[in-house]
PQR file with spaces between the fields and no chain letter, atoms N, CA, C, O and H, PARSE charges and radii, in Angstrom:
ATOM       1  N    UNK     1     106.289    5.806    4.327 -0.4000 1.5000
ATOM       2  CA   UNK     1     107.060    7.224    5.182 -0.0000 2.0000
ATOM       3  C    UNK     1     107.965    6.991    3.873  0.5500 1.7000
ATOM       4  O    UNK     1     107.774    6.071    3.078 -0.5500 1.4000
ATOM       5  N    UNK     2     109.028    8.006    3.760 -0.4000 1.5000
ATOM       6  CA   UNK     2     109.425    8.612    2.664 -0.0000 2.0000
ATOM       7  C    UNK     2     111.325    7.700    3.015  0.5500 1.7000
ATOM       8  O    UNK     2     111.992    7.804    4.045 -0.5500 1.4000
ATOM       9  H    UNK     2     109.183    8.754    4.405  0.4000 1.0000
ATOM      10  N    UNK     3     111.731    6.786    1.551 -0.4000 1.5000
ATOM      11  CA   UNK     3     112.765    6.419    2.168 -0.0000 2.0000
ATOM      12  C    UNK     3     113.962    7.517    1.983  0.5500 1.7000
ATOM      13  O    UNK     3     114.054    8.309    1.045 -0.5500 1.4000
ATOM      14  H    UNK     3     111.189    6.702    0.714  0.4000 1.0000
ATOM      15  N    UNK     4     114.926    7.377    3.167 -0.4000 1.5000
ATOM      16  CA   UNK     4     116.125    8.611    2.732 -0.0000 2.0000
ATOM      17  C    UNK     4     117.423    7.968    2.618  0.5500 1.7000
ATOM      18  O    UNK     4     117.856    7.050    3.314 -0.5500 1.4000
ATOM      19  H    UNK     4     114.852    6.733    3.929  0.4000 1.0000
ATOM      20  N    UNK     5     117.878    8.448    1.843 -0.4000 1.5000
ATOM      21  CA   UNK     5     119.364    8.078    1.312 -0.0000 2.0000
ATOM      22  C    UNK     5     120.261    8.422    2.281  0.5500 1.7000
ATOM      23  O    UNK     5     119.973    9.483    2.834 -0.5500 1.4000
ATOM      24  H    UNK     5     117.527    9.194    1.278  0.4000 1.0000
ATOM      25  N    UNK     6     121.463    7.770    2.760 -0.4000 1.5000
ATOM      26  CA   UNK     6     122.676    8.191    3.478 -0.0000 2.0000
ATOM      27  C    UNK     6     123.739    8.779    2.251  0.5500 1.7000
ATOM      28  O    UNK     6     123.570    8.519    1.060 -0.5500 1.4000
ATOM      29  H    UNK     6     121.697    6.907    2.311  0.4000 1.0000
ATOM      30  N    UNK     7     124.736    9.527    2.721 -0.4000 1.5000
ATOM      31  CA   UNK     7     125.506    9.711    1.735 -0.0000 2.0000
ATOM      32  C    UNK     7     126.406    8.358    1.472  0.5500 1.7000
ATOM      33  O    UNK     7     126.824    8.027    0.363 -0.5500 1.4000
ATOM      34  H    UNK     7     124.874    9.739    3.689  0.4000 1.0000
ATOM      35  N    UNK     8     126.577    7.797    2.424 -0.4000 1.5000
ATOM      36  CA   UNK     8     126.617    6.108    1.798 -0.0000 2.0000
ATOM      37  C    UNK     8     126.245    5.467    0.482  0.5500 1.7000
ATOM      38  O    UNK     8     126.823    5.058   -0.525 -0.5500 1.4000
ATOM      39  H    UNK     8     126.237    8.065    3.325  0.4000 1.0000
ATOM      40  N    UNK     9     125.215    5.551    0.875 -0.4000 1.5000
ATOM      41  CA   UNK     9     124.135    4.779    0.321 -0.0000 2.0000
ATOM      42  C    UNK     9     124.476    5.980   -1.719  0.5500 1.7000
ATOM      43  O    UNK     9     124.868    5.411   -2.738 -0.5500 1.4000
ATOM      44  H    UNK     9     124.746    5.883    1.693  0.4000 1.0000
ATOM      45  N    UNK    10     124.249    7.104   -1.667 -0.4000 1.5000
ATOM      46  CA   UNK    10     124.156    7.887   -2.561 -0.0000 2.0000
ATOM      47  C    UNK    10     125.915    7.586   -3.094  0.5500 1.7000
ATOM      48  O    UNK    10     126.193    8.051   -4.200 -0.5500 1.4000
ATOM      49  H    UNK    10     123.931    7.567   -0.839  0.4000 1.0000
ATOM      50  N    UNK    11     126.829    6.983   -2.479 -0.4000 1.5000
ATOM      51  CA   UNK    11     128.040    6.947   -2.880 -0.0000 2.0000
ATOM      52  C    UNK    11     128.311    5.606   -3.836  0.5500 1.7000
ATOM      53  O    UNK    11     128.786    5.252   -4.915 -0.5500 1.4000
ATOM      54  H    UNK    11     126.603    6.606   -1.581  0.4000 1.0000
ATOM      55  N    UNK    12     127.652    5.129   -2.629 -0.4000 1.5000
ATOM      56  CA   UNK    12     127.819    3.340   -3.466 -0.0000 2.0000
ATOM      57  C    UNK    12     127.258    3.436   -4.658  0.5500 1.7000
ATOM      58  O    UNK    12     127.989    2.991   -5.543 -0.5500 1.4000
ATOM      59  H    UNK    12     127.266    5.417   -1.752  0.4000 1.0000
ATOM      60  N    UNK    13     125.779    4.035   -5.188 -0.4000 1.5000
ATOM      61  CA   UNK    13     125.003    4.064   -6.315 -0.0000 2.0000
ATOM      62  C    UNK    13     126.044    5.233   -7.099  0.5500 1.7000
ATOM      63  O    UNK    13     125.975    5.048   -8.315 -0.5500 1.4000
ATOM      64  H    UNK    13     125.185    4.397   -4.469  0.4000 1.0000
ATOM      65  N    UNK    14     126.562    5.865   -6.907 -0.4000 1.5000
ATOM      66  CA   UNK    14     127.551    6.342   -7.975 -0.0000 2.0000
ATOM      67  C    UNK    14     128.794    5.515   -8.328  0.5500 1.7000
ATOM      68  O    UNK    14     129.109    5.483   -9.518 -0.5500 1.4000
ATOM      69  H    UNK    14     126.618    6.015   -5.919  0.4000 1.0000
ATOM      70  N    UNK    15     129.424    4.945   -7.575 -0.4000 1.5000
ATOM      71  CA   UNK    15     130.463    4.016   -7.908 -0.0000 2.0000
ATOM      72  C    UNK    15     129.851    3.292   -8.925  0.5500 1.7000
ATOM      73  O    UNK    15     130.144    3.397  -10.116 -0.5500 1.4000
ATOM      74  H    UNK    15     129.169    4.971   -6.609  0.4000 1.0000
ATOM      75  N    UNK    16     128.683    2.283   -8.285 -0.4000 1.5000
ATOM      76  CA   UNK    16     128.108    1.234   -8.663 -0.0000 2.0000
ATOM      77  C    UNK    16     127.836    1.330  -10.298  0.5500 1.7000
ATOM      78  O    UNK    16     128.150    0.474  -11.126 -0.5500 1.4000
ATOM      79  H    UNK    16     128.445    2.198   -7.318  0.4000 1.0000
ATOM      80  N    UNK    17     127.218    2.502  -10.528 -0.4000 1.5000
ATOM      81  CA   UNK    17     126.615    2.756  -11.942 -0.0000 2.0000
ATOM      82  C    UNK    17     127.680    3.380  -12.556  0.5500 1.7000
ATOM      83  O    UNK    17     127.669    3.007  -13.729 -0.5500 1.4000
ATOM      84  H    UNK    17     126.963    3.197   -9.856  0.4000 1.0000
ATOM      85  N    UNK    18     128.709    4.234  -12.337 -0.4000 1.5000
ATOM      86  CA   UNK    18     130.498    4.836  -12.855 -0.0000 2.0000
ATOM      87  C    UNK    18     131.112    3.384  -13.126  0.5500 1.7000
ATOM      88  O    UNK    18     131.764    3.320  -14.168 -0.5500 1.4000
ATOM      89  H    UNK    18     128.719    4.537  -11.384  0.4000 1.0000
ATOM      90  N    UNK    19     131.012    2.069  -12.290 -0.4000 1.5000
ATOM      91  CA   UNK    19     131.596    0.996  -12.910 -0.0000 2.0000
ATOM      92  C    UNK    19     130.960    0.521  -13.882  0.5500 1.7000
ATOM      93  O    UNK    19     131.756    0.181  -14.757 -0.5500 1.4000
ATOM      94  H    UNK    19     130.482    2.121  -11.443  0.4000 1.0000
ATOM      95  N    UNK    20     129.632    0.278  -14.231 -0.4000 1.5000
ATOM      96  CA   UNK    20     128.742   -0.213  -15.173 -0.0000 2.0000
ATOM      97  C    UNK    20     128.964    0.561  -16.633  0.5500 1.7000
ATOM      98  O    UNK    20     128.903    0.118  -17.779 -0.5500 1.4000
ATOM      99  H    UNK    20     128.985    0.555  -13.520  0.4000 1.0000
ATOM     100  N    UNK    21     129.283    2.055  -16.065 -0.4000 1.5000
ATOM     101  CA   UNK    21     128.948    2.498  -17.500 -0.0000 2.0000
ATOM     102  C    UNK    21     130.791    2.582  -18.335  0.5500 1.7000
ATOM     103  O    UNK    21     131.065    3.257  -19.327 -0.5500 1.4000
ATOM     104  H    UNK    21     129.333    2.415  -15.133  0.4000 1.0000
ATOM     105  N    UNK    22     131.825    1.640  -17.508 -0.4000 1.5000
ATOM     106  CA   UNK    22     133.152    1.813  -17.861 -0.0000 2.0000
ATOM     107  C    UNK    22     133.302    0.070  -17.879  0.5500 1.7000
ATOM     108  O    UNK    22     134.345   -0.584  -17.869 -0.5500 1.4000
ATOM     109  H    UNK    22     131.602    1.091  -16.702  0.4000 1.0000
ATOM     110  N    UNK    23     132.272   -0.287  -17.902 -0.4000 1.5000
ATOM     111  CA   UNK    23     132.171   -1.888  -18.593 -0.0000 2.0000
ATOM     112  C    UNK    23     133.063   -2.534  -17.374  0.5500 1.7000
ATOM     113  O    UNK    23     133.566   -3.602  -17.723 -0.5500 1.4000
ATOM     114  H    UNK    23     131.424    0.244  -17.910  0.4000 1.0000
ATOM     115  N    UNK    24     133.368   -2.164  -16.083 -0.4000 1.5000
ATOM     116  CA   UNK    24     133.891   -2.887  -15.117 -0.0000 2.0000
ATOM     117  C    UNK    24     135.679   -2.212  -15.167  0.5500 1.7000
ATOM     118  O    UNK    24     136.307   -2.877  -14.342 -0.5500 1.4000
ATOM     119  H    UNK    24     132.959   -1.296  -15.799  0.4000 1.0000
ATOM     120  N    UNK    25     136.254   -1.572  -15.578 -0.4000 1.5000
ATOM     121  CA   UNK    25     137.018   -0.833  -15.664 -0.0000 2.0000
ATOM     122  C    UNK    25     137.597   -0.372  -14.337  0.5500 1.7000
ATOM     123  O    UNK    25     136.680    0.349  -13.945 -0.5500 1.4000
ATOM     124  H    UNK    25     135.744   -1.032  -16.248  0.4000 1.0000
ATOM     125  N    UNK    26     138.345   -0.335  -13.584 -0.4000 1.5000
ATOM     126  CA   UNK    26     138.439   -0.216  -11.950 -0.0000 2.0000
ATOM     127  C    UNK    26     139.417    1.093  -12.181  0.5500 1.7000
ATOM     128  O    UNK    26     139.275    2.019  -11.383 -0.5500 1.4000
ATOM     129  H    UNK    26     139.090   -0.920  -13.903  0.4000 1.0000
ATOM     130  N    UNK    27     140.588    1.249  -13.423 -0.4000 1.5000
ATOM     131  CA   UNK    27     141.261    2.014  -13.718 -0.0000 2.0000
ATOM     132  C    UNK    27     140.478    3.175  -14.298  0.5500 1.7000
ATOM     133  O    UNK    27     140.791    4.302  -13.915 -0.5500 1.4000
ATOM     134  H    UNK    27     140.703    0.497  -14.072  0.4000 1.0000
ATOM     135  N    UNK    28     139.627    3.052  -15.060 -0.4000 1.5000
ATOM     136  CA   UNK    28     138.975    4.063  -15.646 -0.0000 2.0000
ATOM     137  C    UNK    28     138.020    5.125  -14.442  0.5500 1.7000
ATOM     138  O    UNK    28     138.015    6.353  -14.362 -0.5500 1.4000
ATOM     139  H    UNK    28     139.373    2.136  -15.371  0.4000 1.0000
ATOM     140  N    UNK    29     137.283    4.114  -13.621 -0.4000 1.5000
ATOM     141  CA   UNK    29     136.273    4.752  -12.871 -0.0000 2.0000
ATOM     142  C    UNK    29     136.992    5.363  -11.945  0.5500 1.7000
ATOM     143  O    UNK    29     136.622    6.477  -11.574 -0.5500 1.4000
ATOM     144  H    UNK    29     137.287    3.117  -13.686  0.4000 1.0000
ATOM     145  N    UNK    30     138.369    4.660  -11.284 -0.4000 1.5000
ATOM     146  CA   UNK    30     138.960    5.894  -10.215 -0.0000 2.0000
ATOM     147  C    UNK    30     139.401    6.769  -10.749  0.5500 1.7000
ATOM     148  O    UNK    30     139.888    7.623  -10.008 -0.5500 1.4000
ATOM     149  H    UNK    30     138.670    3.756  -11.586  0.4000 1.0000
ATOM     150  N    UNK    31     139.465    7.008  -12.158 -0.4000 1.5000
ATOM     151  CA   UNK    31     139.982    8.461  -12.879 -0.0000 2.0000
ATOM     152  C    UNK    31     138.830    9.209  -12.931  0.5500 1.7000
ATOM     153  O    UNK    31     138.734   10.436  -12.900 -0.5500 1.4000
ATOM     154  H    UNK    31     139.070    6.315  -12.760  0.4000 1.0000
ATOM     155  N    UNK    32     138.128    8.538  -12.998 -0.4000 1.5000
ATOM     156  CA   UNK    32     136.543    9.759  -13.387 -0.0000 2.0000
ATOM     157  C    UNK    32     136.232   10.301  -12.421  0.5500 1.7000
ATOM     158  O    UNK    32     135.930   11.495  -12.409 -0.5500 1.4000
ATOM     159  H    UNK    32     138.206    7.542  -13.023  0.4000 1.0000
ATOM     160  N    UNK    33     136.237    9.244  -10.972 -0.4000 1.5000
ATOM     161  CA   UNK    33     135.630    9.944   -9.585 -0.0000 2.0000
ATOM     162  C    UNK    33     136.985   10.553   -9.268  0.5500 1.7000
ATOM     163  O    UNK    33     136.641   11.496   -8.554 -0.5500 1.4000
ATOM     164  H    UNK    33     136.482    8.274  -10.982  0.4000 1.0000
ATOM     165  N    UNK    34     138.055   10.597   -9.334 -0.4000 1.5000
ATOM     166  CA   UNK    34     139.406   11.401   -8.410 -0.0000 2.0000
ATOM     167  C    UNK    34     139.221   10.602   -7.504  0.5500 1.7000
ATOM     168  O    UNK    34     138.477   11.066   -6.640 -0.5500 1.4000
ATOM     169  H    UNK    34     138.334    9.832   -9.914  0.4000 1.0000
ATOM     170  N    UNK    35     139.754    9.053   -7.209 -0.4000 1.5000
ATOM     171  CA   UNK    35     139.746    8.876   -6.155 -0.0000 2.0000
ATOM     172  C    UNK    35     140.910    7.776   -6.357  0.5500 1.7000
ATOM     173  O    UNK    35     141.261    7.472   -7.497 -0.5500 1.4000
ATOM     174  H    UNK    35     140.358    8.676   -7.911  0.4000 1.0000
ATOM     175  N    UNK    36     141.403    7.282   -5.401 -0.4000 1.5000
ATOM     176  CA   UNK    36     142.489    6.046   -5.932 -0.0000 2.0000
ATOM     177  C    UNK    36     142.468    4.872   -6.018  0.5500 1.7000
ATOM     178  O    UNK    36     141.999    4.274   -5.050 -0.5500 1.4000
ATOM     179  H    UNK    36     141.118    7.529   -4.475  0.4000 1.0000
ATOM     180  N    UNK    37     142.862    4.225   -6.960 -0.4000 1.5000
ATOM     181  CA   UNK    37     142.746    2.786   -7.448 -0.0000 2.0000
ATOM     182  C    UNK    37     142.453    1.918   -6.221  0.5500 1.7000
ATOM     183  O    UNK    37     141.646    0.999   -6.359 -0.5500 1.4000
ATOM     184  H    UNK    37     143.244    4.711   -7.747  0.4000 1.0000
ATOM     185  N    UNK    38     143.142    2.163   -4.816 -0.4000 1.5000
ATOM     186  CA   UNK    38     142.760    1.393   -4.128 -0.0000 2.0000
ATOM     187  C    UNK    38     141.977    1.429   -2.823  0.5500 1.7000
ATOM     188  O    UNK    38     141.998    0.547   -1.964 -0.5500 1.4000
ATOM     189  H    UNK    38     143.797    2.910   -4.704  0.4000 1.0000
ATOM     190  N    UNK    39     141.286    2.560   -2.787 -0.4000 1.5000
ATOM     191  CA   UNK    39     140.237    3.337   -2.001 -0.0000 2.0000
ATOM     192  C    UNK    39     138.844    2.632   -2.873  0.5500 1.7000
ATOM     193  O    UNK    39     137.706    2.820   -2.443 -0.5500 1.4000
ATOM     194  H    UNK    39     141.269    3.276   -3.485  0.4000 1.0000
ATOM     195  N    UNK    40     139.069    1.915   -3.978 -0.4000 1.5000
ATOM     196  CA   UNK    40     138.093    1.948   -5.278 -0.0000 2.0000
ATOM     197  C    UNK    40     137.503    0.432   -4.456  0.5500 1.7000
ATOM     198  O    UNK    40     136.488   -0.006   -3.915 -0.5500 1.4000
ATOM     199  H    UNK    40     139.993    1.763   -4.327  0.4000 1.0000
ATOM     200  N    UNK    41     139.259   -0.075   -4.882 -0.4000 1.5000
ATOM     201  CA   UNK    41     138.994   -1.313   -4.225 -0.0000 2.0000
ATOM     202  C    UNK    41     138.213   -1.901   -3.119  0.5500 1.7000
ATOM     203  O    UNK    41     137.365   -2.793   -3.128 -0.5500 1.4000
ATOM     204  H    UNK    41     140.084    0.281   -5.321  0.4000 1.0000
ATOM     205  N    UNK    42     138.807   -1.037   -1.966 -0.4000 1.5000
ATOM     206  CA   UNK    42     138.550   -1.146   -0.804 -0.0000 2.0000
ATOM     207  C    UNK    42     136.821   -1.224   -0.690  0.5500 1.7000
ATOM     208  O    UNK    42     136.227   -2.056   -0.005 -0.5500 1.4000
ATOM     209  H    UNK    42     139.496   -0.312   -1.959  0.4000 1.0000
ATOM     210  N    UNK    43     136.206   -0.219   -1.479 -0.4000 1.5000
ATOM     211  CA   UNK    43     135.225    0.365   -1.311 -0.0000 2.0000
ATOM     212  C    UNK    43     134.364   -1.241   -1.803  0.5500 1.7000
ATOM     213  O    UNK    43     133.693   -2.020   -1.126 -0.5500 1.4000
ATOM     214  H    UNK    43     136.689    0.457   -2.035  0.4000 1.0000
ATOM     215  N    UNK    44     134.750   -1.256   -3.239 -0.4000 1.5000
ATOM     216  CA   UNK    44     134.346   -2.524   -3.605 -0.0000 2.0000
ATOM     217  C    UNK    44     133.654   -3.864   -2.451  0.5500 1.7000
ATOM     218  O    UNK    44     132.641   -4.393   -1.993 -0.5500 1.4000
ATOM     219  H    UNK    44     135.294   -0.623   -3.789  0.4000 1.0000
ATOM     220  N    UNK    45     135.056   -3.835   -2.477 -0.4000 1.5000
ATOM     221  CA   UNK    45     135.268   -5.482   -1.759 -0.0000 2.0000
ATOM     222  C    UNK    45     134.131   -4.914   -0.267  0.5500 1.7000
ATOM     223  O    UNK    45     133.552   -5.895    0.200 -0.5500 1.4000
ATOM     224  H    UNK    45     135.879   -3.404   -2.848  0.4000 1.0000
ATOM     225  N    UNK    46     133.802   -3.699    0.405 -0.4000 1.5000
ATOM     226  CA   UNK    46     132.967   -3.673    1.276 -0.0000 2.0000
ATOM     227  C    UNK    46     131.589   -3.913    0.499  0.5500 1.7000
ATOM     228  O    UNK    46     130.832   -4.568    1.215 -0.5500 1.4000
ATOM     229  H    UNK    46     134.273   -2.902    0.025  0.4000 1.0000
ATOM     230  N    UNK    47     131.112   -3.641   -0.546 -0.4000 1.5000
ATOM     231  CA   UNK    47     130.029   -3.600   -1.279 -0.0000 2.0000
ATOM     232  C    UNK    47     129.487   -5.231   -1.735  0.5500 1.7000
ATOM     233  O    UNK    47     128.444   -5.794   -1.401 -0.5500 1.4000
ATOM     234  H    UNK    47     131.728   -3.109   -1.128  0.4000 1.0000
ATOM     235  N    UNK    48     130.475   -5.675   -2.513 -0.4000 1.5000
ATOM     236  CA   UNK    48     130.161   -7.272   -2.469 -0.0000 2.0000
ATOM     237  C    UNK    48     130.049   -8.224   -1.529  0.5500 1.7000
ATOM     238  O    UNK    48     129.465   -9.296   -1.691 -0.5500 1.4000
ATOM     239  H    UNK    48     131.322   -5.217   -2.785  0.4000 1.0000
ATOM     240  N    UNK    49     130.897   -7.661    0.004 -0.4000 1.5000
ATOM     241  CA   UNK    49     130.729   -8.491    1.077 -0.0000 2.0000
ATOM     242  C    UNK    49     129.305   -8.120    1.676  0.5500 1.7000
ATOM     243  O    UNK    49     129.081   -8.786    2.687 -0.5500 1.4000
ATOM     244  H    UNK    49     131.371   -6.790    0.135  0.4000 1.0000
ATOM     245  N    UNK    50     128.278   -7.246    1.340 -0.4000 1.5000
ATOM     246  CA   UNK    50     127.217   -6.583    2.427 -0.0000 2.0000
ATOM     247  C    UNK    50     126.167   -6.909    1.157  0.5500 1.7000
ATOM     248  O    UNK    50     125.032   -6.432    1.175 -0.5500 1.4000
ATOM     249  H    UNK    50     128.460   -6.705    0.519  0.4000 1.0000
ATOM     250  N    UNK    51     126.605   -7.714    0.111 -0.4000 1.5000
ATOM     251  CA   UNK    51     125.382   -8.353   -1.086 -0.0000 2.0000
ATOM     252  C    UNK    51     125.231   -7.829   -2.019  0.5500 1.7000
ATOM     253  O    UNK    51     124.659   -8.558   -2.830 -0.5500 1.4000
ATOM     254  H    UNK    51     127.526   -8.102    0.095  0.4000 1.0000
ATOM     255  N    UNK    52     125.501   -6.648   -2.474 -0.4000 1.5000
ATOM     256  CA   UNK    52     125.912   -6.109   -3.807 -0.0000 2.0000
ATOM     257  C    UNK    52     126.233   -6.432   -4.877  0.5500 1.7000
ATOM     258  O    UNK    52     127.433   -6.696   -4.955 -0.5500 1.4000
ATOM     259  H    UNK    52     125.965   -6.056   -1.816  0.4000 1.0000
ATOM     260  N    UNK    53     125.762   -6.517   -5.633 -0.4000 1.5000
ATOM     261  CA   UNK    53     126.425   -6.386   -7.097 -0.0000 2.0000
ATOM     262  C    UNK    53     127.425   -6.036   -7.893  0.5500 1.7000
ATOM     263  O    UNK    53     127.142   -5.067   -8.596 -0.5500 1.4000
ATOM     264  H    UNK    53     124.788   -6.302   -5.569  0.4000 1.0000
ATOM     265  N    UNK    54     128.980   -6.663   -8.114 -0.4000 1.5000
ATOM     266  CA   UNK    54     129.931   -5.966   -8.435 -0.0000 2.0000
ATOM     267  C    UNK    54     130.452   -6.329   -9.707  0.5500 1.7000
ATOM     268  O    UNK    54     130.959   -7.440   -9.865 -0.5500 1.4000
ATOM     269  H    UNK    54     129.210   -7.451   -7.542  0.4000 1.0000
ATOM     270  N    UNK    55     130.377   -5.518  -10.606 -0.4000 1.5000
ATOM     271  CA   UNK    55     131.026   -6.345  -12.310 -0.0000 2.0000
ATOM     272  C    UNK    55     132.257   -6.461  -11.928  0.5500 1.7000
ATOM     273  O    UNK    55     132.930   -5.767  -11.165 -0.5500 1.4000
ATOM     274  H    UNK    55     129.965   -4.616  -10.477  0.4000 1.0000
ATOM     275  N    UNK    56     132.529   -7.520  -12.600 -0.4000 1.5000
ATOM     276  CA   UNK    56     133.995   -8.345  -12.539 -0.0000 2.0000
ATOM     277  C    UNK    56     135.034   -6.986  -13.495  0.5500 1.7000
ATOM     278  O    UNK    56     134.462   -5.950  -13.832 -0.5500 1.4000
ATOM     279  H    UNK    56     131.982   -8.084  -13.220  0.4000 1.0000
ATOM     280  N    UNK    57     136.401   -7.185  -13.793 -0.4000 1.5000
ATOM     281  CA   UNK    57     136.390   -6.432  -13.959 -0.0000 2.0000
ATOM     282  C    UNK    57     137.234   -7.278  -15.127  0.5500 1.7000
ATOM     283  O    UNK    57     137.511   -8.477  -15.089 -0.5500 1.4000
ATOM     284  H    UNK    57     136.866   -8.027  -13.519  0.4000 1.0000
ATOM     285  N    UNK    58     137.593   -6.236  -16.261 -0.4000 1.5000
ATOM     286  CA   UNK    58     137.203   -6.737  -17.685 -0.0000 2.0000
ATOM     287  C    UNK    58     139.209   -7.472  -17.938  0.5500 1.7000
ATOM     288  O    UNK    58     140.311   -7.184  -17.472 -0.5500 1.4000
ATOM     289  H    UNK    58     137.369   -5.262  -16.292  0.4000 1.0000
ATOM     290  N    UNK    59     138.851   -8.131  -18.584 -0.4000 1.5000
ATOM     291  CA   UNK    59     140.460   -8.739  -19.364 -0.0000 2.0000
ATOM     292  C    UNK    59     140.970   -7.685  -19.950  0.5500 1.7000
ATOM     293  O    UNK    59     140.301   -6.936  -20.662 -0.5500 1.4000
ATOM     294  H    UNK    59     137.955   -8.365  -18.962  0.4000 1.0000
ATOM     295  N    UNK    60     142.408   -7.508  -19.662 -0.4000 1.5000
ATOM     296  CA   UNK    60     142.771   -6.564  -20.695 -0.0000 2.0000
ATOM     297  C    UNK    60     143.123   -6.759  -22.311  0.5500 1.7000
ATOM     298  O    UNK    60     143.545   -7.900  -22.501 -0.5500 1.4000
ATOM     299  H    UNK    60     142.952   -8.116  -19.083  0.4000 1.0000
ATOM     300  N    UNK    61     143.089   -6.275  -23.049 -0.4000 1.5000
ATOM     301  CA   UNK    61     143.158   -6.438  -24.489 -0.0000 2.0000
ATOM     302  C    UNK    61     144.485   -7.291  -24.464  0.5500 1.7000
ATOM     303  O    UNK    61     144.238   -8.425  -24.875 -0.5500 1.4000
ATOM     304  H    UNK    61     142.746   -5.349  -22.894  0.4000 1.0000
ATOM     305  N    UNK    62     145.269   -7.193  -24.261 -0.4000 1.5000
ATOM     306  CA   UNK    62     146.522   -8.268  -24.284 -0.0000 2.0000
ATOM     307  C    UNK    62     145.952   -9.387  -24.146  0.5500 1.7000
ATOM     308  O    UNK    62     145.849  -10.270  -24.997 -0.5500 1.4000
ATOM     309  H    UNK    62     145.469   -6.272  -23.927  0.4000 1.0000
ATOM     310  N    UNK    63     145.558   -9.384  -23.056 -0.4000 1.5000
ATOM     311  CA   UNK    63     145.689  -11.014  -22.667 -0.0000 2.0000
ATOM     312  C    UNK    63     144.621  -11.517  -23.273  0.5500 1.7000
ATOM     313  O    UNK    63     144.858  -12.710  -23.460 -0.5500 1.4000
ATOM     314  H    UNK    63     145.641   -8.666  -22.365  0.4000 1.0000
ATOM     315  N    UNK    64     143.055  -11.105  -23.878 -0.4000 1.5000
ATOM     316  CA   UNK    64     142.683  -11.502  -24.975 -0.0000 2.0000
ATOM     317  C    UNK    64     142.848  -11.678  -26.022  0.5500 1.7000
ATOM     318  O    UNK    64     142.102  -12.474  -26.591 -0.5500 1.4000
ATOM     319  H    UNK    64     142.862  -10.135  -23.726  0.4000 1.0000
ATOM     320  N    UNK    65     143.972  -10.969  -26.806 -0.4000 1.5000
ATOM     321  CA   UNK    65     144.317  -11.352  -27.840 -0.0000 2.0000
ATOM     322  C    UNK    65     145.706  -12.333  -27.644  0.5500 1.7000
ATOM     323  O    UNK    65     146.258  -12.630  -28.704 -0.5500 1.4000
ATOM     324  H    UNK    65     144.578  -10.322  -26.343  0.4000 1.0000
ATOM     325  N    UNK    66     146.251  -12.799  -26.538 -0.4000 1.5000
ATOM     326  CA   UNK    66     146.818  -13.970  -26.069 -0.0000 2.0000
ATOM     327  C    UNK    66     146.230  -15.116  -26.266  0.5500 1.7000
ATOM     328  O    UNK    66     146.572  -16.141  -26.854 -0.5500 1.4000
ATOM     329  H    UNK    66     145.803  -12.557  -25.677  0.4000 1.0000
ATOM     330  N    UNK    67     145.171  -14.758  -25.616 -0.4000 1.5000
ATOM     331  CA   UNK    67     144.502  -16.593  -25.105 -0.0000 2.0000
ATOM     332  C    UNK    67     143.495  -16.756  -26.743  0.5500 1.7000
ATOM     333  O    UNK    67     143.155  -17.893  -27.069 -0.5500 1.4000
ATOM     334  H    UNK    67     144.893  -13.925  -25.138  0.4000 1.0000
ATOM     335  N    UNK    68     143.221  -15.923  -27.370 -0.4000 1.5000
ATOM     336  CA   UNK    68     142.364  -15.932  -29.121 -0.0000 2.0000
ATOM     337  C    UNK    68     143.607  -16.365  -29.683  0.5500 1.7000
ATOM     338  O    UNK    68     143.135  -16.464  -30.816 -0.5500 1.4000
ATOM     339  H    UNK    68     143.498  -14.999  -27.105  0.4000 1.0000
ATOM     340  N    UNK    69     144.945  -16.748  -29.861 -0.4000 1.5000
ATOM     341  CA   UNK    69     145.789  -17.161  -30.518 -0.0000 2.0000
ATOM     342  C    UNK    69     145.779  -18.665  -30.540  0.5500 1.7000
ATOM     343  O    UNK    69     145.450  -19.154  -29.459 -0.5500 1.4000
ATOM     344  H    UNK    69     145.329  -16.667  -28.941  0.4000 1.0000
ATOM     345  N    UNK    70     146.072  -19.567  -31.548 -0.4000 1.5000
ATOM     346  CA   UNK    70     146.480  -20.765  -31.057 -0.0000 2.0000
ATOM     347  C    UNK    70     147.880  -20.706  -31.121  0.5500 1.7000
ATOM     348  O    UNK    70     148.685  -19.900  -31.589 -0.5500 1.4000
ATOM     349  H    UNK    70     146.340  -19.170  -32.425  0.4000 1.0000
ATOM     350  N    UNK    71     147.972  -22.028  -30.383 -0.4000 1.5000
ATOM     351  CA   UNK    71     149.499  -22.306  -30.385 -0.0000 2.0000
ATOM     352  C    UNK    71     149.783  -22.997  -31.254  0.5500 1.7000
ATOM     353  O    UNK    71     149.380  -24.109  -31.596 -0.5500 1.4000
ATOM     354  H    UNK    71     147.318  -22.682  -30.003  0.4000 1.0000
ATOM     355  N    UNK    72     151.014  -21.861  -31.909 -0.4000 1.5000
ATOM     356  CA   UNK    72     151.989  -22.414  -33.233 -0.0000 2.0000
ATOM     357  C    UNK    72     151.415  -21.563  -34.653  0.5500 1.7000
ATOM     358  O    UNK    72     151.749  -21.370  -35.822 -0.5500 1.4000
ATOM     359  H    UNK    72     151.341  -20.958  -31.631  0.4000 1.0000
ATOM     360  N    UNK    73     150.581  -21.292  -33.919 -0.4000 1.5000
ATOM     361  CA   UNK    73     150.344  -19.720  -35.464 -0.0000 2.0000
ATOM     362  C    UNK    73     151.272  -18.390  -35.314  0.5500 1.7000
ATOM     363  O    UNK    73     151.811  -17.831  -34.359 -0.5500 1.4000
ATOM     364  H    UNK    73     150.309  -21.449  -32.969  0.4000 1.0000
ATOM     365  N    UNK    74     151.191  -18.123  -36.893 -0.4000 1.5000
ATOM     366  CA   UNK    74     152.513  -17.437  -36.611 -0.0000 2.0000
ATOM     367  C    UNK    74     151.808  -15.765  -36.432  0.5500 1.7000
ATOM     368  O    UNK    74     150.727  -15.579  -36.990 -0.5500 1.4000
ATOM     369  H    UNK    74     150.753  -18.577  -37.669  0.4000 1.0000
ATOM     370  N    UNK    75     152.266  -14.928  -35.875 -0.4000 1.5000
ATOM     371  CA   UNK    75     152.471  -13.721  -35.872 -0.0000 2.0000
ATOM     372  C    UNK    75     151.563  -12.808  -37.101  0.5500 1.7000
ATOM     373  O    UNK    75     151.269  -13.039  -38.274 -0.5500 1.4000
ATOM     374  H    UNK    75     153.144  -15.079  -35.421  0.4000 1.0000
ATOM     375  N    UNK    76     151.362  -11.920  -36.362 -0.4000 1.5000
ATOM     376  CA   UNK    76     150.391  -11.026  -37.868 -0.0000 2.0000
ATOM     377  C    UNK    76     151.556  -10.274  -38.015  0.5500 1.7000
ATOM     378  O    UNK    76     151.630   -9.415  -38.894 -0.5500 1.4000
ATOM     379  H    UNK    76     151.600  -11.732  -35.409  0.4000 1.0000
């Protein structure tokens, strides 16, 4: 018997593929798919609870810069 995809299955596949394409950035995915960020977060929580692999959200560039600097280092 042939496997039949539901609309929810296809939606999940699209959201997770887009999430991988944008490196986990929820903001970029919501914008690309033209859905609200809160709705995206709700769907991702549902997918994770159902056992699907949801990539983590990337750390912002500003936070990476702050962590990379050692205490007492001079500002650029």
